[in-house]
GULODO-788450 format. One line per 2 residues: number of its first residue (from 1); their letters; for each residue x, y, z of C-alpha. Coordinates in steps of 0.02 Angstrom, whole numbers, padded with zeros to 5 digits. Layout:
REM GULODO-788450
NUM	a	X Y Z ~ ...;
***
This chain:
REM GULODO-788450
1	xx	-05575 -02412 00426 ~ -05450 -02546 00377;
3	xx	-05488 -02516 00193 ~ -05454 -02329 00213;
5	xx	-05286 -02367 00296 ~ -05239 -02489 00157;
7	xx	-05289 -02361 00025 ~ -05184 -02228 00112;
9	xx	-05029 -02336 00112 ~ -05055 -02380 -00072;
11	xx	-05044 -02197 -00123 ~ -04894 -02155 -00230;
13	xx	-04830 -02012 -00122 ~ -04842 -02119 00036;
15	xx	-04751 -02264 -00047 ~ -04615 -02148 -00112;
17	xx	-04597 -02066 00060 ~ -04583 -02234 00148;
19	xx	-04457 -02296 00019 ~ -04345 -02143 00032;
21	xx	-04360 -02132 00222 ~ -04324 -02317 00249;
23	xx	-04174 -02302 00135 ~ -04115 -02151 00235;
25	xx	-04133 -02245 00399 ~ -04036 -02393 00331;
27	xx	-03902 -02275 00266 ~ -03892 -02187 00436;
29	xx	-03877 -02353 00528 ~ -03736 -02407 00413;
31	xx	-03653 -02238 00436 ~ -03670 -02250 00626;
33	xx	-03593 -02423 00628 ~ -03446 -02371 00521;
35	xx	-03426 -02210 00620 ~ -03423 -02302 00788;
37	xx	-03300 -02432 00724 ~ -03189 -02295 00653;
39	xx	-03187 -02192 00813 ~ -03161 -02346 00921;
41	xx	-03008 -02391 00818 ~ -02943 -02213 00827;
43	xx	-02972 -02209 01015 ~ -02878 -02373 01041;
45	xx	-02736 -02311 00933 ~ -02728 -02148 01030;
47	xx	-02726 -02242 01196 ~ -02588 -02358 01135;
49	xx	-02482 -02211 01076 ~ -02510 -02126 01244;
51	xx	-02450 -02280 01338 ~ -02296 -02295 01226;
53	xx	-02259 -02113 01260 ~ -02270 -02145 01448;
55	xx	-02153 -02294 01430 ~ -02023 -02185 01346;
57	xx	-02043 -02054 01483 ~ -02019 -02190 01614;
59	xx	-01860 -02251 01529 ~ -01793 -02071 01525;
61	xx	-01825 -02060 01712 ~ -01737 -02228 01736;
63	xx	-01585 -02165 01641 ~ -01585 -02008 01747;
65	xx	-01578 -02117 01902 ~ -01440 -02225 01824;
67	xx	-01543 -02383 01841 ~ -01462 -02529 01751;
69	xx	-01468 -02715 01783 ~ -01515 -02777 01955;
71	xx	-01615 -02650 02059 ~ -01598 -02609 02242;
73	xx	-01748 -02602 02357 ~ -01750 -02412 02348;
75	xx	-01740 -02415 02158 ~ -01883 -02542 02150;
77	xx	-01991 -02430 02260 ~ -01947 -02279 02155;
79	xx	-01986 -02370 01991 ~ -02151 -02434 02060;
81	xx	-02203 -02257 02106 ~ -02155 -02190 01935;
83	xx	-02248 -02330 01844 ~ -02404 -02295 01947;
85	xx	-02385 -02110 01908 ~ -02386 -02147 01721;
87	xx	-02527 -02275 01743 ~ -02436 -02425 01672;
89	xx	-02372 -02595 01728 ~ -02189 -02629 01689;
91	xx	-02076 -02778 01667 ~ -01888 -02738 01658;
93	xx	-01779 -02884 01601 ~ -01629 -02929 01496;
95	xx	-01646 -02946 01308 ~ -01676 -03133 01315;
97	xx	-01796 -03115 01463 ~ -01690 -03241 01557;
99	xx	-01671 -03123 01704 ~ -01812 -03012 01762;
101	xx	-01754 -02862 01865 ~ -01922 -02783 01899;
103	xx	-02100 -02846 01864 ~ -02271 -02776 01908;
105	xx	-02359 -02860 01762 ~ -02353 -03033 01842;
107	xx	-02427 -02958 02000 ~ -02589 -02924 01902;
109	xx	-02623 -03105 01854 ~ -02804 -03145 01818;
111	xx	-02841 -02966 01769 ~ -02882 -02915 01590;
113	xx	-02721 -02834 01525 ~ -02668 -02757 01361;
115	xx	-02481 -02793 01336 ~ -02373 -02686 01221;
117	xx	-02220 -02735 01122 ~ -02053 -02738 01217;
119	xx	-01942 -02582 01197 ~ -01752 -02594 01209;
121	xx	-01681 -02499 01360 ~ -01523 -02403 01313;
123	xx	-01410 -02320 01443 ~ -01238 -02251 01415;
125	xx	-01247 -02299 01231 ~ -01268 -02481 01275;
127	xx	-01424 -02590 01274 ~ -01440 -02655 01448;
129	xx	-01610 -02741 01432 ~ -01790 -02712 01376;
131	xx	-01945 -02639 01451 ~ -02115 -02718 01422;
133	xx	-02269 -02618 01472 ~ -02451 -02661 01496;
135	xx	-02606 -02578 01563 ~ -02771 -02630 01638;
137	xx	-02909 -02630 01507 ~ -03033 -02572 01638;
139	xx	-02925 -02422 01678 ~ -02950 -02356 01502;
141	xx	-03137 -02349 01535 ~ -03114 -02276 01711;
143	xx	-02998 -02136 01666 ~ -03089 -01969 01691;
145	xx	-03008 -01896 01535 ~ -03055 -02048 01431;
147	xx	-03232 -02050 01500 ~ -03254 -01865 01462;
149	xx	-03186 -01890 01287 ~ -03303 -02036 01253;
151	xx	-03455 -01945 01321 ~ -03416 -01794 01215;
153	xx	-03402 -01901 01059 ~ -03566 -01992 01099;
155	xx	-03659 -01827 01126 ~ -03593 -01757 00962;
157	xx	-03636 -01918 00871 ~ -03815 -01914 00936;
159	xx	-03832 -01732 00882 ~ -03765 -01771 00708;
161	xx	-03877 -01926 00689 ~ -04031 -01829 00745;
163	xx	-03994 -01688 00623 ~ -03966 -01811 00480;
165	xx	-04127 -01904 00524 ~ -04229 -01743 00523;
167	xx	-04151 -01688 00358 ~ -04188 -01862 00285;
169	xx	-04368 -01851 00343 ~ -04393 -01680 00265;
171	xx	-04302 -01728 00105 ~ -04405 -01888 00088;
173	xx	-04566 -01788 00108 ~ -04508 -01660 -00021;
175	xx	-04446 -01784 -00151 ~ -04601 -01895 -00131;
177	xx	-04714 -01745 -00155 ~ -04616 -01683 -00304;
179	xx	-04617 -01851 -00392 ~ -04800 -01888 -00357;
181	xx	-04864 -01712 -00395 ~ -04864 -01740 -00582;
183	xx	-04951 -01908 -00562 ~ -05083 -01824 -00453;
185	xx	-05112 -01694 -00589 ~ -05130 -01831 -00719;
187	xx	-05254 -01921 -00605 ~ -05360 -01763 -00591;
189	xx	-05359 -01740 -00779 ~ -05404 -01924 -00802;
191	xx	-05557 -01898 -00693 ~ -05605 -01752 -00804;
193	xx	-05590 -01867 -00956 ~ -05701 -01994 -00867;
195	xx	-05830 -01857 -00840 ~ -05832 -01821 -01027;
197	xx	-05713 -01673 -01043 ~ -05601 -01689 -01196;
199	xx	-05524 -01516 -01218 ~ -05373 -01549 -01107;
201	xx	-05189 -01507 -01121 ~ -05071 -01622 -01027;
203	xx	-04914 -01540 -00957 ~ -04760 -01640 -01006;
205	xx	-04662 -01623 -00844 ~ -04577 -01732 -00714;
207	xx	-04478 -01894 -00735 ~ -04461 -01972 -00907;
209	xx	-04591 -02108 -00872 ~ -04718 -01976 -00815;
211	xx	-04681 -01874 -00971 ~ -04712 -02025 -01081;
213	xx	-04875 -02059 -00987 ~ -04930 -01878 -01014;
215	xx	-04892 -01891 -01200 ~ -04985 -02056 -01210;
217	xx	-05137 -01985 -01120 ~ -05134 -01831 -01231;
219	xx	-05137 -01944 -01385 ~ -05274 -02049 -01305;
221	xx	-05384 -01895 -01276 ~ -05361 -01839 -01456;
223	xx	-05405 -02014 -01515 ~ -05559 -02017 -01402;
225	xx	-05612 -01851 -01476 ~ -05594 -01923 -01650;
227	xx	-05690 -02079 -01600 ~ -05831 -01974 -01526;
229	xx	-05840 -01868 -01682 ~ -05841 -02027 -01785;
231	xx	-05981 -02103 -01679 ~ -06082 -01945 -01701;
233	xx	-06058 -01955 -01890 ~ -06096 -02141 -01880;
235	xx	-06265 -02109 -01799 ~ -06302 -01973 -01925;
237	xx	-06257 -02090 -02069 ~ -06354 -02235 -01997;
239	xx	-06505 -02126 -01963 ~ -06497 -02058 -02139;
241	xx	-06478 -02232 -02214 ~ -06633 -02289 -02121;
243	xx	-06735 -02130 -02139 ~ -06711 -02106 -02327;
245	xx	-06793 -02268 -02388 ~ -06924 -02260 -02251;
247	xx	-06970 -02081 -02298 ~ -06976 -02127 -02482;
249	xx	-07088 -02277 -02450 ~ -07198 -02182 -02328;
251	xx	-07226 -02039 -02449 ~ -07267 -02157 -02591;
253	xx	-07387 -02261 -02486 ~ -07474 -02102 -02425;
255	xx	-07487 -02041 -02605 ~ -07564 -02207 -02657;
257	xx	-07686 -02197 -02510 ~ -07734 -02019 -02558;
259	xx	-07759 -02071 -02738 ~ -07618 -01964 -02805;
261	xx	-07522 -02117 -02867 ~ -07591 -02276 -02934;
263	xx	-07527 -02439 -02857 ~ -07457 -02492 -03024;
265	xx	-07306 -02602 -03058 ~ -07184 -02455 -03068;
267	xx	-07233 -02385 -02897 ~ -07228 -02555 -02815;
269	xx	-07057 -02588 -02895 ~ -06989 -02426 -02819;
271	xx	-07057 -02474 -02648 ~ -06982 -02648 -02667;
273	xx	-06811 -02575 -02708 ~ -06815 -02469 -02551;
275	xx	-06864 -02622 -02449 ~ -06719 -02719 -02525;
277	xx	-06602 -02578 -02478 ~ -06663 -02583 -02299;
279	xx	-06645 -02772 -02297 ~ -06465 -02762 -02359;
281	xx	-06421 -02635 -02225 ~ -06497 -02742 -02087;
283	xx	-06413 -02899 -02154 ~ -06244 -02812 -02161;
285	xx	-06265 -02749 -01983 ~ -06313 -02923 -01927;
287	xx	-06163 -03004 -02014 ~ -06045 -02876 -01938;
289	xx	-06118 -02902 -01765 ~ -06100 -03090 -01781;
291	xx	-05922 -03076 -01846 ~ -05864 -02956 -01710;
293	xx	-05944 -03056 -01569 ~ -05883 -03224 -01643;
295	xx	-06059 -03296 -01638 ~ -06032 -03386 -01802;
297	xx	-05939 -03550 -01821 ~ -05799 -03578 -01945;
299	xx	-05800 -03729 -02057 ~ -05611 -03749 -02071;
301	xx	-05551 -03848 -02223 ~ -05384 -03867 -02309;
303	xx	-05406 -03759 -02464 ~ -05302 -03712 -02615;
305	xx	-05304 -03522 -02601 ~ -05253 -03499 -02783;
307	xx	-05411 -03587 -02842 ~ -05519 -03495 -02715;
309	xx	-05459 -03321 -02765 ~ -05471 -03368 -02949;
311	xx	-05654 -03408 -02916 ~ -05681 -03234 -02845;
313	xx	-05588 -03162 -02995 ~ -05704 -03252 -03117;
315	xx	-05861 -03199 -03021 ~ -05816 -03015 -03035;
317	xx	-05760 -03017 -03216 ~ -05933 -02968 -03285;
319	xx	-05949 -02822 -03162 ~ -05775 -02759 -03206;
321	xx	-05810 -02769 -03394 ~ -05973 -02672 -03371;
323	xx	-05875 -02530 -03289 ~ -05734 -02540 -03418;
325	xx	-05610 -02593 -03284 ~ -05472 -02719 -03317;
327	xx	-05475 -02856 -03185 ~ -05318 -02967 -03182;
329	xx	-05261 -03114 -03077 ~ -05088 -03181 -03033;
331	xx	-05079 -03345 -02939 ~ -04937 -03446 -02868;
333	xx	-04856 -03571 -02986 ~ -04884 -03708 -02856;
335	xx	-05039 -03747 -02752 ~ -05051 -03638 -02599;
337	xx	-05144 -03733 -02464 ~ -05216 -03648 -02310;
339	xx	-05338 -03699 -02173 ~ -05485 -03579 -02190;
341	xx	-05673 -03567 -02199 ~ -05701 -03562 -02387;
343	xx	-05863 -03464 -02385 ~ -05797 -03335 -02261;
345	xx	-05635 -03315 -02361 ~ -05734 -03289 -02522;
347	xx	-05836 -03157 -02431 ~ -05674 -03072 -02374;
349	xx	-05604 -03060 -02550 ~ -05773 -03019 -02627;
351	xx	-05795 -02866 -02514 ~ -05619 -02804 -02553;
353	xx	-05635 -02831 -02742 ~ -05809 -02755 -02743;
355	xx	-05742 -02595 -02663 ~ -05593 -02592 -02782;
357	xx	-05711 -02596 -02932 ~ -05841 -02480 -02855;
359	xx	-05716 -02343 -02814 ~ -05624 -02355 -02980;
361	xx	-05643 -02264 -03144 ~ -05668 -02321 -03322;
363	xx	-05502 -02379 -03392 ~ -05435 -02420 -03220;
365	xx	-05361 -02586 -03164 ~ -05385 -02706 -03018;
367	xx	-05252 -02838 -02991 ~ -05271 -02992 -02878;
369	xx	-05125 -03099 -02821 ~ -05092 -03247 -02706;
371	xx	-04924 -03291 -02627 ~ -04867 -03415 -02496;
373	xx	-04742 -03391 -02356 ~ -04670 -03518 -02235;
375	xx	-04813 -03496 -02111 ~ -04936 -03375 -02194;
377	xx	-05034 -03349 -02352 ~ -05048 -03174 -02426;
379	xx	-05196 -03114 -02530 ~ -05169 -02945 -02614;
381	xx	-05289 -02831 -02707 ~ -05211 -02681 -02794;
383	xx	-05314 -02551 -02887 ~ -05292 -02383 -02975;
385	xx	-05449 -02307 -02901 ~ -05484 -02144 -02810;
387	xx	-05376 -02194 -02661 ~ -05394 -02149 -02477;
389	xx	-05322 -01997 -02390 ~ -05190 -02016 -02256;
391	xx	-05310 -01942 -02129 ~ -05447 -02070 -02164;
393	xx	-05338 -02224 -02188 ~ -05327 -02275 -02003;
395	xx	-05516 -02281 -01988 ~ -05574 -02370 -02146;
397	xx	-05604 -02534 -02052 ~ -05722 -02449 -01929;
399	xx	-05905 -02489 -01953 ~ -06005 -02365 -02059;
401	xx	-05848 -02264 -02097 ~ -05835 -02201 -02275;
403	xx	-05685 -02103 -02332 ~ -05773 -02034 -02487;
405	xx	-05909 -01927 -02405 ~ -05943 -01831 -02566;
407	xx	-06019 -01984 -02652 ~ -06204 -02020 -02653;
409	xx	-06256 -02129 -02508 ~ -06363 -02232 -02625;
411	xx	-06214 -02277 -02734 ~ -06074 -02293 -02606;
413	xx	-06157 -02409 -02480 ~ -06158 -02392 -02293;
415	xx	-05977 -02430 -02250 ~ -05991 -02604 -02175;
417	xx	-05893 -02707 -02302 ~ -05718 -02676 -02234;
419	xx	-05779 -02694 -02054 ~ -05842 -02868 -02098;
421	xx	-05677 -02906 -02186 ~ -05577 -02861 -02031;
423	xx	-05688 -02964 -01915 ~ -05680 -03118 -02027;
425	xx	-05492 -03106 -02052 ~ -05464 -03091 -01864;
427	xx	-05575 -03242 -01838 ~ -05445 -03338 -01940;
429	xx	-05309 -03262 -01826 ~ -05244 -03159 -01972;
431	xx	-05234 -02974 -02008 ~ -05284 -02855 -02147;
433	xx	-05193 -02694 -02192 ~ -05209 -02557 -02321;
435	xx	-05089 -02439 -02408 ~ -05162 -02299 -02511;
437	xx	-05124 -02133 -02593 ~ -05265 -02013 -02631;
439	xx	-05301 -02008 -02818 ~ -05180 -02149 -02861;
441	xx	-05257 -02309 -02791 ~ -05249 -02429 -02646;
443	xx	-05168 -02595 -02598 ~ -05259 -02712 -02477;
445	xx	-05160 -02857 -02404 ~ -05238 -03002 -02309;
447	xx	-05121 -03115 -02209 ~ -05195 -03280 -02151;
449	xx	-05095 -03414 -02057 ~ -05077 -03570 -02163;
451	xx	-05122 -03676 -02012 ~ -05277 -03630 -01913;
453	xx	-05251 -03630 -01725 ~ -05404 -03677 -01627;
455	xx	-05442 -03587 -01463 ~ -05387 -03736 -01357;
457	xx	-05219 -03741 -01449 ~ -05191 -03556 -01414;
459	xx	-05228 -03584 -01229 ~ -05101 -03726 -01223;
461	xx	-04970 -03613 -01305 ~ -05001 -03486 -01167;
463	x	-04937 -03613 -01040;
***
């Protein structure tokens, strides 16, 4: 039960809804606070202006009565009644407040008052004093008109806040559903991919990130389709490579048993050649498996790469001459030292040079070179052979992949050489790349770090 609840709240549409709705609530709370502060200030300002207006009305009444200076008892009673009528407390004094003629403000001592600025009292064109007004703070909250006004504003505010909250809720649901809809569609299509369906078209819709994800998944499906087709061809090739020598040997052995062929030296030699071919295939598969799973150990030694590649060059000179191919070598003018496994590095270059000679033509050239960088050593093999098509180039390092499918399987091998090269180069923490043009030749470049980093050193660098 708890797991189902946690899963529900981890869903994208739920998270988006909660994010948008929480943001809306926070926005509404901020808006309410600013709104209340604004209207409170406006209300206070309105009340102050109303009191000032009443003060001016009171002074007009005082001028009408001819009140100036000291007041009689009747005038005091009249002024008290008028001040109560306007709902204010009044202090009438001279300009210096040395003499106070009338004062109801001091009578309200101990009560919370709001005092206004003094206003000059002019009568007969002459300033005869000033009038200071005040009012009870509580009266503002007890006035029926003020109470009605405040209640009306509160009711309208609640209605507005409720409407905004409902709109925010609906908008959050809509926007969360709209944004997560495309992800839900991609999830459904991903499940179809997991079930083995590959003929899918991803709709490029929604936010930019979702569009990029759709394009990535579309490319991934196409690549998976290519990989599946390649695996199917791989199994066909591997089955053929195993079946052909076995069928040949089986038919010859049966013919010998039936007395059709004699078990002479020629027949036994043919059977032996087929057995050798099977042995080479199995050995190559075993070497590739060991290289890819890193089951072998590297004997790292500081080696002059110029001398090592020159040794490979000299070993393949006879084979190149037999095929009328010119094999050349260009080394660095200074020793180029690198920490490598010598035997594995020789195997790397031997496989590359062997392919360069094998897929070349009489009169062609194969050129080897070694160069040193600040941190890496580069081994390059350039040939003028049959080349590799742009379509096949990304897959030449896959096991049992052969770009030239028109060649005889007996002559072109089983396509494991470059796979072994890649595995051995990566074991040295380097990389191998190829550039080729169909019908013009290929360039293979091996980059190996000059200093070998052991696994424990790489882990320390991660920290």
